Backbone as numpy.savetxt, mean C-alpha at the origin, in Angstrom:
# Nx Ny Nz CAx CAy CAz Cx Cy Cz
10.70 -8.96 4.48 9.83 -8.21 4.66 10.82 -6.91 4.70
10.93 -5.79 3.23 11.60 -4.36 3.82 11.44 -3.78 5.27
12.49 -2.95 5.67 12.79 -2.73 6.65 11.07 -1.58 6.92
11.03 -0.78 5.77 9.49 0.37 6.45 8.47 -0.52 6.25
7.99 -1.36 5.58 7.29 -2.10 5.85 7.34 -3.17 7.14
7.98 -2.65 7.46 8.64 -3.79 9.14 7.58 -2.33 10.44
8.95 -1.08 9.87 8.26 -0.37 10.74 6.54 0.09 10.66
6.11 -0.32 9.63 4.32 0.26 9.56 4.03 -0.79 10.23
4.24 -2.59 10.51 3.60 -3.06 10.86 2.71 -4.08 10.30
3.59 -4.12 9.09 2.64 -4.23 7.33 2.58 -5.97 7.91
1.62 -6.80 7.58 1.36 -8.28 8.19 0.67 -8.31 6.41
0.56 -9.86 5.56 -0.35 -9.50 4.59 -1.40 -10.74 5.04
-1.92 -10.58 4.63 -4.11 -11.35 5.30 -4.06 -11.98 3.90
-4.45 -11.39 2.72 -4.90 -11.85 1.55 -4.56 -11.36 0.26
-3.98 -12.21 -1.16 -3.24 -11.66 -2.23 -4.27 -12.70 -2.79
-5.34 -12.16 -4.23 -6.23 -12.55 -4.98 -4.92 -12.12 -6.53
-4.26 -13.13 -6.93 -2.89 -12.40 -8.12 -3.74 -12.15 -9.88
-5.30 -13.21 -9.73 -5.95 -13.48 -10.81 -6.67 -12.35 -10.99
-6.50 -11.83 -10.18 -7.82 -9.96 -9.67 -6.90 -9.08 -9.51
-5.84 -9.55 -8.94 -4.74 -8.14 -8.61 -5.51 -7.57 -7.35
-5.77 -7.61 -6.51 -6.55 -7.14 -4.97 -5.34 -8.23 -4.18
-5.24 -7.15 -3.11 -4.56 -8.02 -1.78 -5.56 -7.16 -0.51
-5.11 -7.56 0.45 -5.83 -6.69 2.24 -4.48 -7.74 2.90
-3.91 -6.42 3.75 -3.12 -6.67 4.20 -3.70 -5.65 5.66
-2.90 -5.77 6.55 -3.05 -5.36 7.63 -1.44 -4.28 8.22
-1.45 -3.04 8.88 -0.55 -2.66 10.17 -1.17 -2.24 11.11
0.45 -2.58 12.28 0.20 -2.26 13.67 0.87 -0.81 14.01
-0.52 -0.39 13.75 0.12 0.86 14.14 0.03 1.65 15.33
1.88 1.64 15.62 2.00 2.10 17.08 1.83 3.52 17.62
2.52 4.47 18.43 2.81 5.13 19.25 3.90 5.91 18.30
4.47 5.12 17.77 5.83 5.96 17.39 5.63 6.38 15.76
4.00 6.18 15.97 3.53 6.42 14.15 2.83 7.60 14.46
2.65 8.63 15.56 1.94 9.58 15.98 1.77 11.21 15.88
1.09 11.73 15.82 1.81 13.23 15.44 0.99 13.50 16.90
1.47 15.05 17.04 1.31 15.59 18.62 0.28 15.70 19.11
-1.14 15.55 17.93 -2.74 15.19 18.61 -2.87 14.01 19.07
-1.55 12.48 18.83 -1.83 11.47 19.32 -2.57 10.74 17.86
-2.75 11.64 16.88 -3.09 9.97 15.93 -1.67 10.20 14.77
-2.45 8.97 13.83 -1.57 8.20 12.39 -0.89 9.91 12.29
0.33 9.77 12.48 0.73 10.60 11.40 0.69 10.81 9.70
0.14 11.59 8.99 -0.39 11.52 7.21 0.79 10.85 7.14
1.83 11.11 6.77 3.04 10.80 6.31 3.35 9.17 6.45
2.77 9.11 7.90 2.94 7.33 7.72 1.51 6.72 7.09
0.03 7.32 6.83 -0.73 7.03 6.13 -0.35 6.42 4.59
0.18 7.71 4.09 0.50 7.81 2.58 1.61 6.45 2.30
2.35 6.52 3.51 3.30 4.64 2.99 2.69 3.70 3.98
1.91 3.86 3.89 0.51 2.22 4.14 -0.07 2.40 2.92
-0.72 3.12 2.81 -1.32 3.03 1.13 -0.14 2.81 0.20
0.81 3.47 0.11 2.16 2.88 -0.59 2.64 1.94 -0.70
2.19 0.71 0.58 3.03 -0.70 0.96 1.02 -1.62 0.99
-0.05 -0.53 0.19 -0.83 -1.96 0.27 -0.64 -1.54 -1.41
-0.64 -0.76 -2.50 -1.08 -0.75 -3.60 0.09 -1.07 -4.47
0.74 -1.24 -4.38 2.75 -2.02 -4.37 2.14 -3.36 -4.69
2.30 -3.70 -3.58 2.08 -5.04 -3.14 1.22 -5.99 -3.90
0.22 -4.91 -4.57 -1.24 -5.46 -5.24 -0.45 -5.76 -6.45
0.07 -4.85 -7.19 0.40 -5.60 -8.04 2.11 -6.26 -8.46
2.66 -6.20 -7.36 3.27 -7.30 -7.60 3.52 -8.64 -7.73
2.24 -9.09 -6.39 1.31 -10.13 -7.00 1.10 -10.87 -7.60
1.00 -9.50 -8.63 0.61 -10.70 -9.98 1.87 -10.40 -10.99
2.92 -9.83 -10.76 4.25 -9.66 -11.62 4.51 -11.44 -11.78
6.00 -11.32 -12.95 6.72 -12.90 -13.06 7.69 -12.41 -11.90
8.29 -13.66 -11.35 9.71 -13.65 -10.85 10.69 -12.22 -12.30
12.06 -11.51 -11.29 12.21 -10.80 -11.90 11.71 -9.32 -11.83
10.30 -9.69 -11.89 9.99 -8.01 -11.93 9.26 -7.54 -11.09
9.03 -6.34 -10.82 9.08 -5.71 -9.51 8.31 -4.10 -10.12
7.94 -3.35 -8.87 7.05 -2.37 -9.01 7.93 -0.80 -8.63
7.75 0.50 -9.24 8.25 0.92 -8.31 7.12 2.87 -8.70
6.57 3.26 -7.44 5.55 4.16 -7.48 5.66 5.32 -8.81
5.11 5.68 -8.78 5.49 7.18 -10.14 5.24 8.20 -9.60
3.67 7.67 -8.87 3.07 8.82 -8.41 1.89 8.68 -7.83
1.58 9.09 -6.43 0.41 8.41 -5.48 0.21 10.10 -4.87
-1.27 9.60 -4.98 -2.30 10.73 -4.98 -3.34 9.85 -3.31
-2.99 10.93 -2.13 -3.96 10.61 -0.73 -4.81 11.05 -0.15
-5.87 10.80 -0.41 -7.00 11.68 0.78 -7.38 10.89 1.99
-6.79 12.14 2.77 -7.31 11.80 4.16 -8.51 12.42 4.42
-9.62 11.17 4.83 -10.63 11.69 5.35 -11.02 11.34 6.86
-10.40 10.91 7.70 -11.16 10.71 9.02 -9.31 10.40 9.81
-9.73 11.39 11.29 -8.25 10.71 11.61 -7.78 9.09 11.84
-6.65 8.64 11.97 -6.13 7.88 11.87 -5.48 7.27 13.46
-6.52 5.98 14.21 -5.79 6.33 15.99 -4.56 4.27 15.63
-4.28 5.06 16.86 -3.12 4.35 17.39 -4.34 2.22 17.21
-3.39 1.47 16.23 -4.16 -0.01 16.08 -3.96 -0.34 15.14
-4.88 -1.42 14.95 -4.78 -1.85 13.63 -5.38 -1.33 12.57
-5.02 -1.10 11.39 -5.46 -0.12 9.98 -5.59 -1.95 9.18
-6.21 -1.61 8.60 -6.60 -2.29 7.34 -6.20 -1.77 6.25
-5.20 -2.46 5.13 -5.42 -1.91 3.70 -5.77 -2.90 2.61
-6.66 -2.35 1.63 -7.03 -2.47 0.74 -6.81 -2.00 -0.72
-6.42 -3.16 -1.68 -5.37 -2.48 -2.92 -6.44 -2.77 -3.62
-5.95 -2.72 -5.19 -6.19 -3.51 -6.38 -5.47 -2.53 -7.51
-5.45 -3.41 -7.93 -4.84 -3.10 -9.66 -5.53 -2.62 -10.77
-6.29 -1.61 -11.09 -7.54 -0.86 -11.90 -7.13 -0.99 -13.52
-6.20 -0.61 -13.90 -5.27 -1.13 -15.09 -4.65 -1.67 -15.44
-3.42 -2.59 -15.90 -2.03 -2.62 -15.91 -2.26 -2.91 -17.52
-1.00 -2.33 -18.39 -0.59 -2.06 -19.43 0.96 -3.00 -19.90
1.73 -2.74 -20.44 3.13 -3.31 -20.94 4.00 -3.27 -19.93
4.33 -1.37 -19.01 5.10 -1.37 -18.19 4.53 -0.36 -17.11
2.98 -0.10 -17.62 2.55 1.05 -16.42 1.50 0.28 -16.17
1.01 0.07 -14.62 -0.16 0.37 -14.09 -0.80 1.13 -12.88
-2.28 1.50 -13.11 -3.18 2.46 -12.38 -3.40 1.36 -11.48
-3.32 2.15 -9.95 -4.13 0.94 -8.72 -4.75 2.15 -8.02
-5.55 1.73 -7.11 -5.91 2.31 -6.25 -6.71 1.88 -4.79
-7.09 2.16 -3.73 -7.36 1.29 -2.48 -7.69 2.57 -1.09
-7.70 1.56 0.08 -7.96 2.97 1.05 -7.31 2.01 1.92
-7.30 2.46 3.41 -7.28 2.04 4.45 -8.82 2.51 5.18
-9.04 0.96 6.27 -10.07 1.50 7.27 -9.28 1.19 8.85
-10.62 1.52 9.61 -9.63 1.15 11.22 -10.78 0.49 11.47
-10.58 -0.35 12.69 -10.81 -1.51 13.32 -12.60 -1.01 13.63
-13.38 0.07 13.51 -14.08 0.20 13.05 -15.01 -0.50 11.72
-14.44 -0.22 10.78 -14.80 -0.33 8.91 -14.09 1.12 8.47
-14.48 2.13 9.15 -14.83 3.61 8.96 -12.85 4.06 7.93
-13.35 4.81 7.06 -11.98 4.32 5.96 -11.52 5.48 6.44
-10.08 5.56 6.53 -9.39 6.87 6.53 -8.99 7.41 5.61
-8.18 6.46 5.39 -7.67 7.65 3.74 -8.14 6.61 2.64
-7.82 7.45 1.42 -7.71 6.29 0.20 -6.65 7.05 -1.14
-6.29 6.04 -1.62 -5.15 6.76 -2.61 -5.17 5.78 -4.02
-4.99 6.34 -4.91 -4.38 6.08 -6.54 -3.51 6.38 -6.76
-2.72 5.42 -7.52 -1.05 5.37 -7.59 -0.82 5.36 -8.98
0.18 5.64 -9.42 0.62 4.78 -11.04 2.12 4.20 -10.60
2.26 3.44 -11.32 3.65 2.33 -11.00 4.03 2.05 -12.18
5.44 2.36 -13.10 6.13 1.39 -13.70 6.63 0.13 -13.36
6.22 -0.71 -13.88 7.50 -2.57 -13.59 8.23 -2.40 -14.21
9.42 -2.99 -13.71 10.82 -3.03 -14.06 11.78 -4.04 -13.75
12.67 -4.02 -14.16 13.06 -5.51 -13.86 14.06 -5.26 -12.62
14.13 -6.74 -12.34 15.32 -6.70 -11.48 16.18 -7.57 -11.48
16.45 -8.41 -12.41 17.67 -8.23 -13.35 18.59 -8.39 -13.98
19.52 -8.20 -14.06 20.55 -7.10 -14.32 20.58 -7.40 -15.39
20.48 -5.78 -16.70 21.07 -5.95 -18.20 19.87 -6.14 -18.93
18.51 -5.65 -18.28 16.94 -6.84 -19.06 15.98 -5.84 -19.32
16.38 -4.25 -18.84 15.28 -3.44 -18.75 14.90 -3.40 -18.05
């Protein structure tokens, strides 16, 4: 697991590679809060990025990965310390670009943030473009 995902308390719940969808959980702890005691928006954005990217990666062949080109986040309500659920999906995938969307919900099922992203599919193999 990447260190950033570990910091966010990332855990895979379910992935549907055929549908290009994923569900993950985050353990949002006190170390991620702002002065008001809510989860800081930058961490929510990182959680959404760590939801949408893996939704795409789960559909890719070995030796392929994604890099986020653009991420737009809408913050809908404060997120508290505790479990947050990320759900993401691939909206459209072309040759090397994909469009993604997703949301974060709190333990009561209320949506705290949503996001859309554009990602580029790259090779992790040396000299293969």
